[in-house]
Each structure stands twice: as C-alpha cells, then as structure tokens.
Backbone as ProteinMPNN parsed JSONL, in Angstrom:
{"seq_chain_A": "MQKYLPAGPRLAAPLEWEEARERMLVLLAGAGRAMKVQDIAAAIGEDVSDTSKGRRVETTRSRLKRLVKEGRVVEGPTAWFAIAPTRAGEQRQGDTRE", "coords_chain_A": {"N_chain_A": [[0.847, -1.171, 0.0], [0.571, 2.181, -0.812], [1.958, 4.979, 0.836], [0.493, 8.065, 1.768], [1.687, 10.516, 2.595], [2.663, 13.71, 2.435], [5.894, 14.958, 1.665], [6.962, 17.342, 1.003], [6.095, 20.793, 0.388], [2.953, 21.929, 1.723], [-0.266, 20.93, 0.476], [-2.134, 22.925, -1.819], [-4.861, 22.933, -2.48], [-7.902, 21.888, -0.844], [-8.338, 18.555, 0.423], [-10.124, 15.897, -1.196], [-12.861, 13.827, -0.015], [-12.395, 10.929, -0.202], [-9.617, 10.744, -0.647], [-8.62, 12.08, 1.626], [-9.675, 10.398, 3.604], [-8.319, 7.947, 3.125], [-5.667, 8.791, 3.608], [-5.833, 9.552, 6.335], [-6.502, 7.103, 7.59], [-4.261, 5.497, 6.939], [-2.232, 6.973, 8.168], [-3.026, 6.933, 10.934], [-3.09, 4.169, 11.423], [-0.427, 3.534, 11.074], [0.745, 5.07, 13.039], [0.139, 3.985, 15.543], [-0.806, 4.987, 17.904], [-2.847, 7.404, 19.683], [-3.658, 10.518, 18.141], [-3.573, 14.118, 17.989], [-6.134, 16.13, 16.545], [-5.27, 18.422, 15.132], [-2.635, 17.768, 14.529], [-3.033, 15.551, 12.91], [-4.394, 16.705, 10.727], [-2.365, 18.394, 9.716], [-0.425, 16.457, 9.063], [-1.624, 14.993, 6.992], [-1.612, 16.772, 4.978], [-3.275, 18.992, 4.913], [-4.084, 22.506, 4.998], [-3.047, 24.11, 7.739], [-2.359, 26.545, 8.61], [-2.286, 29.857, 10.095], [-3.661, 31.514, 8.38], [-5.671, 29.964, 7.334], [-7.587, 29.948, 9.213], [-8.392, 27.846, 10.819], [-10.225, 26.304, 9.43], [-9.621, 23.987, 7.858], [-8.749, 22.248, 9.814], [-11.081, 21.868, 11.273], [-12.639, 20.68, 9.311], [-11.203, 18.327, 8.989], [-11.608, 17.256, 11.558], [-14.393, 16.752, 11.476], [-14.447, 14.827, 9.481], [-12.96, 12.789, 10.679], [-14.708, 12.161, 12.756], [-16.736, 11.055, 11.266], [-15.453, 8.738, 10.449], [-15.289, 7.565, 12.94], [-17.987, 6.955, 13.402], [-18.239, 4.997, 11.44], [-16.799, 3.027, 12.591], [-14.095, 2.73, 12.188], [-12.242, 4.352, 13.4], [-11.376, 5.581, 16.667], [-12.323, 7.897, 19.239], [-10.946, 9.704, 21.892], [-9.236, 11.046, 24.565], [-11.34, 13.993, 23.997], [-10.865, 15.317, 20.766], [-8.679, 13.748, 20.207], [-7.601, 11.119, 18.257], [-7.558, 7.697, 17.212], [-6.667, 4.69, 15.45], [-9.196, 2.251, 15.164], [-9.339, -0.645, 17.184], [-9.334, -4.064, 16.065], [-11.06, -7.129, 16.493], [-9.729, -10.432, 16.826], [-9.79, -12.244, 13.842], [-11.827, -10.749, 12.801], [-13.201, -8.884, 10.146], [-13.233, -5.733, 8.71], [-15.984, -3.865, 7.376], [-15.889, -3.277, 3.943], [-13.202, -3.695, 3.832], [-10.926, -5.339, 1.963], [-8.911, -7.07, 2.451], [-7.744, -10.289, 3.467]], "CA_chain_A": [[0.0, 0.0, 0.0], [1.341, 3.404, -0.913], [1.672, 5.967, 1.882], [0.115, 9.342, 1.194], [2.097, 11.585, 3.482], [3.503, 14.594, 1.636], [7.171, 15.3, 2.27], [7.298, 18.711, 0.637], [5.164, 21.834, 0.805], [1.555, 21.537, 1.919], [-1.125, 21.019, -0.705], [-2.878, 24.178, -1.878], [-6.3, 22.668, -2.527], [-8.385, 20.944, 0.175], [-8.432, 17.164, -0.02], [-11.426, 15.276, -1.373], [-13.155, 12.891, 1.059], [-11.747, 9.629, -0.348], [-8.175, 10.925, -0.468], [-8.407, 12.399, 3.045], [-10.001, 9.181, 4.357], [-7.204, 7.023, 2.967], [-4.499, 9.343, 4.301], [-6.05, 9.499, 7.779], [-6.434, 5.716, 8.025], [-2.867, 5.061, 6.825], [-1.495, 7.687, 9.204], [-3.368, 6.431, 12.263], [-2.668, 2.77, 11.518], [1.029, 3.528, 11.211], [1.16, 5.774, 14.255], [0.034, 3.077, 16.674], [-1.18, 5.759, 19.095], [-3.795, 8.491, 19.414], [-3.061, 11.775, 17.677], [-4.433, 15.297, 18.04], [-6.719, 16.441, 15.244], [-4.423, 19.406, 14.443], [-1.47, 17.055, 14.004], [-3.515, 14.712, 11.81], [-4.653, 17.59, 9.591], [-1.075, 18.811, 9.159], [0.273, 15.297, 8.507], [-2.224, 14.531, 5.735], [-1.399, 17.79, 3.948], [-4.249, 20.092, 4.944], [-3.543, 23.808, 5.385], [-3.367, 24.405, 9.137], [-1.747, 27.835, 8.919], [-3.175, 30.862, 10.675], [-4.484, 32.104, 7.326], [-6.833, 29.112, 7.054], [-8.542, 30.212, 10.305], [-8.834, 26.596, 11.413], [-11.261, 25.625, 8.635], [-9.205, 22.644, 7.441], [-8.7, 21.417, 11.023], [-12.477, 21.511, 11.579], [-13.054, 19.72, 8.288], [-10.552, 17.06, 9.349], [-12.3, 16.747, 12.734], [-15.685, 16.181, 11.085], [-14.158, 13.603, 8.728], [-12.569, 11.78, 11.662], [-15.926, 11.744, 13.458], [-17.418, 10.162, 10.326], [-14.751, 7.458, 10.557], [-15.691, 7.004, 14.234], [-19.305, 6.346, 13.176], [-18.02, 3.795, 10.626], [-16.09, 2.048, 13.395], [-12.7, 2.627, 11.741], [-11.425, 5.204, 14.26], [-11.95, 5.853, 17.985], [-11.963, 9.197, 19.792], [-10.898, 9.807, 23.34], [-10.159, 12.117, 24.93], [-11.823, 14.878, 22.933], [-9.926, 15.805, 19.744], [-7.603, 12.775, 20.029], [-8.141, 10.027, 17.464], [-6.681, 6.554, 16.978], [-7.278, 3.635, 14.64], [-10.007, 1.363, 15.998], [-8.826, -2.018, 17.237], [-10.22, -5.107, 15.546], [-10.944, -8.399, 17.199], [-9.114, -11.504, 16.034], [-10.67, -12.869, 12.864], [-12.862, -9.811, 12.334], [-12.86, -8.111, 8.964], [-14.054, -4.531, 8.632], [-16.77, -3.687, 6.155], [-15.145, -2.545, 2.924], [-11.81, -4.118, 3.864], [-10.816, -6.468, 1.045], [-7.832, -7.956, 2.875], [-8.198, -11.5, 4.157]], "C_chain_A": [[0.891, 1.231, 0.0], [0.962, 4.339, 0.227], [1.44, 7.311, 1.227], [0.486, 10.488, 2.112], [3.078, 12.479, 2.739], [4.784, 14.963, 2.378], [7.52, 16.761, 2.031], [6.287, 19.716, 1.147], [3.737, 21.306, 0.896], [0.761, 21.738, 0.637], [-1.931, 22.307, -0.664], [-4.38, 23.937, -1.807], [-6.698, 21.715, -1.404], [-8.517, 19.544, -0.423], [-9.88, 16.734, -0.207], [-11.6, 14.219, -0.294], [-12.373, 11.587, 0.94], [-10.237, 9.717, -0.123], [-7.854, 11.194, 1.003], [-8.636, 11.167, 3.906], [-8.84, 8.205, 4.314], [-5.978, 7.519, 3.732], [-4.651, 9.25, 5.817], [-5.915, 8.07, 8.299], [-5.002, 5.181, 7.983], [-2.035, 5.693, 7.945], [-1.755, 7.088, 10.584], [-2.958, 4.973, 12.455], [-1.155, 2.674, 11.735], [1.52, 4.147, 12.499], [1.134, 4.852, 15.472], [-0.315, 3.763, 17.983], [-2.205, 6.809, 18.698], [-3.032, 9.747, 18.999], [-4.07, 12.901, 17.791], [-4.916, 15.629, 16.635], [-5.86, 17.44, 14.463], [-3.215, 18.728, 13.811], [-1.853, 16.157, 12.828], [-3.732, 15.565, 10.566], [-3.349, 18.013, 8.926], [-0.384, 17.642, 8.454], [-0.316, 14.817, 7.19], [-2.163, 15.594, 4.644], [-2.425, 18.89, 3.899], [-3.559, 21.377, 5.418], [-3.985, 24.112, 6.813], [-2.743, 25.727, 9.578], [-2.778, 28.789, 9.509], [-4.101, 31.469, 9.625], [-5.709, 31.261, 6.996], [-7.917, 29.261, 8.12], [-9.14, 28.929, 10.876], [-9.866, 25.824, 10.61], [-10.867, 24.201, 8.279], [-9.078, 21.712, 8.64], [-10.116, 20.966, 11.369], [-13.032, 20.522, 10.557], [-12.465, 18.348, 8.6], [-11.249, 16.442, 10.553], [-13.63, 16.095, 12.342], [-15.493, 14.888, 10.28], [-13.747, 12.474, 9.663], [-13.782, 11.271, 12.425], [-16.762, 10.822, 12.569], [-16.782, 8.775, 10.364], [-15.043, 6.786, 11.897], [-17.037, 6.297, 14.078], [-19.201, 5.063, 12.362], [-17.316, 2.697, 11.418], [-14.631, 1.867, 13.024], [-11.738, 3.353, 12.674], [-12.142, 5.352, 15.593], [-11.475, 7.227, 18.44], [-11.94, 9.108, 21.298], [-9.474, 10.049, 23.792], [-10.52, 12.99, 23.733], [-10.671, 15.388, 22.073], [-8.688, 14.922, 19.583], [-8.209, 11.557, 19.348], [-7.088, 8.949, 17.265], [-7.423, 5.55, 16.11], [-8.038, 2.7, 15.589], [-9.398, -0.031, 16.017], [-9.835, -2.974, 16.623], [-10.006, -6.363, 16.367], [-10.361, -9.444, 16.26], [-10.143, -12.135, 15.105], [-11.738, -11.955, 12.308], [-12.347, -9.057, 11.121], [-13.798, -6.917, 8.907], [-14.797, -4.488, 7.319], [-15.966, -2.841, 5.179], [-13.678, -2.905, 2.873], [-11.689, -5.385, 3.027], [-9.68, -7.411, 1.424], [-8.415, -9.158, 3.589], [-7.178, -11.957, 5.143]], "O_chain_A": [[1.866, 1.295, 0.749], [-0.217, 4.479, 0.551], [2.105, 7.661, 0.252], [-0.348, 11.354, 2.376], [4.198, 12.062, 2.444], [4.758, 15.245, 3.576], [8.295, 17.347, 2.787], [5.689, 19.526, 2.207], [3.375, 20.346, 0.216], [1.077, 22.603, -0.179], [-2.365, 22.735, 0.405], [-5.092, 24.68, -1.13], [-5.923, 20.828, -1.045], [-8.774, 19.381, -1.615], [-10.76, 17.16, 0.541], [-10.617, 13.756, 0.286], [-11.737, 11.176, 1.91], [-9.654, 8.849, 0.527], [-6.926, 10.605, 1.559], [-7.875, 10.915, 4.84], [-8.421, 7.69, 5.35], [-5.326, 6.741, 4.428], [-3.695, 8.904, 6.511], [-5.284, 7.844, 9.332], [-4.579, 4.481, 8.904], [-1.232, 5.018, 8.587], [-0.817, 6.773, 11.316], [-2.524, 4.59, 13.542], [-0.678, 1.829, 12.492], [2.589, 3.794, 12.998], [2.01, 4.932, 16.333], [-0.138, 3.184, 19.055], [-2.407, 7.07, 17.513], [-1.914, 9.997, 19.45], [-5.277, 12.676, 17.703], [-4.195, 15.432, 15.657], [-5.737, 17.313, 13.244], [-2.816, 19.066, 12.696], [-1.093, 16.02, 11.869], [-3.304, 15.192, 9.474], [-3.243, 17.991, 7.699], [0.177, 17.814, 7.372], [0.41, 14.286, 6.351], [-2.606, 15.361, 3.519], [-2.453, 19.659, 2.938], [-2.571, 21.327, 6.15], [-5.168, 24.345, 7.064], [-2.616, 25.995, 10.773], [-3.984, 28.552, 9.43], [-5.21, 31.894, 9.951], [-6.682, 31.772, 6.441], [-9.03, 28.762, 7.954], [-10.271, 28.931, 11.361], [-10.34, 24.783, 11.066], [-11.69, 23.292, 8.386], [-9.279, 20.505, 8.502], [-10.327, 19.805, 11.72], [-13.807, 19.631, 10.906], [-13.149, 17.331, 8.487], [-11.466, 15.231, 10.58], [-13.954, 15.009, 12.823], [-16.296, 13.962, 10.395], [-14.144, 11.326, 9.461], [-13.877, 10.078, 12.712], [-17.422, 9.91, 13.067], [-17.48, 7.762, 10.316], [-15.043, 5.557, 11.98], [-17.213, 5.179, 14.56], [-19.986, 4.138, 12.566], [-17.245, 1.555, 10.962], [-13.989, 0.933, 13.505], [-10.556, 3.014, 12.736], [-13.368, 5.262, 15.656], [-10.383, 7.672, 18.086], [-12.821, 8.501, 21.907], [-8.581, 9.292, 23.412], [-10.067, 12.757, 22.612], [-9.642, 15.83, 22.583], [-7.745, 15.308, 18.892], [-9.216, 11.021, 19.81], [-5.895, 9.232, 17.162], [-8.653, 5.558, 16.043], [-7.566, 2.402, 16.686], [-8.986, -0.543, 14.976], [-11.041, -2.727, 16.655], [-8.912, -6.621, 16.869], [-10.493, -9.339, 15.041], [-11.233, -12.513, 15.535], [-12.488, -12.358, 11.419], [-11.188, -8.643, 11.081], [-15.013, -7.067, 9.039], [-14.332, -4.99, 6.296], [-15.424, -1.801, 5.554], [-12.969, -2.469, 1.965], [-12.297, -6.403, 3.359], [-9.502, -8.447, 0.783], [-9.456, -9.061, 4.24], [-7.383, -12.964, 5.821]]}, "name": "protein", "num_of_chains": 1, "seq": "MQKYLPAGPRLAAPLEWEEARERMLVLLAGAGRAMKVQDIAAAIGEDVSDTSKGRRVETTRSRLKRLVKEGRVVEGPTAWFAIAPTRAGEQRQGDTRE"}
C-alpha cells in the first residue's frame, strides 16, 4: 500500500473525502497511538496555517468523526483520534484484505 504523506510543501487545494479518508487511516494505523486532530490535519497535507482560520482542522475533525461512526477510528479524549482495534478474525466492512 502506498503511503500518502507529503514530504514537501503543503497542498494548496483541500483534499477530497476519499483521499483524506485514505491518508487518515494510513497515518493512524502507522502511528500506533492516538493523535491530536491538528497534528492529523497537518500530517495529511491540509492547510493548518493561521491564514486558514482553522477551517481545514475543523473539516478534518468532522471527517474523523465520520470514521468514528463507521467504526474505523476511535476518539478519546476529545480531539484525540486513533485507529479502531479489531478483534481476532474480524474483517471490517469494505476491507478487502483476508
């Protein structure tokens, strides 16, 4: 699986849902720990500068909450997100790996 973590300058355009979703899941799975929403937004390439007025961080937060509802991510404490654990033998919906 290709990692989608930009090494250079931040992306100018906001990420589409599918691209952001993939980047967040790869990031959190690789991190092995909970991360702050601001750090997640920066790591996936969203503009978190003062000029963005926090809009991209809030967009990232709402996307992470969507992943929480899907059972892919867990939140706790507030604004800290981690990949959701899976039970042995369990396959997530939409996960094509066996």
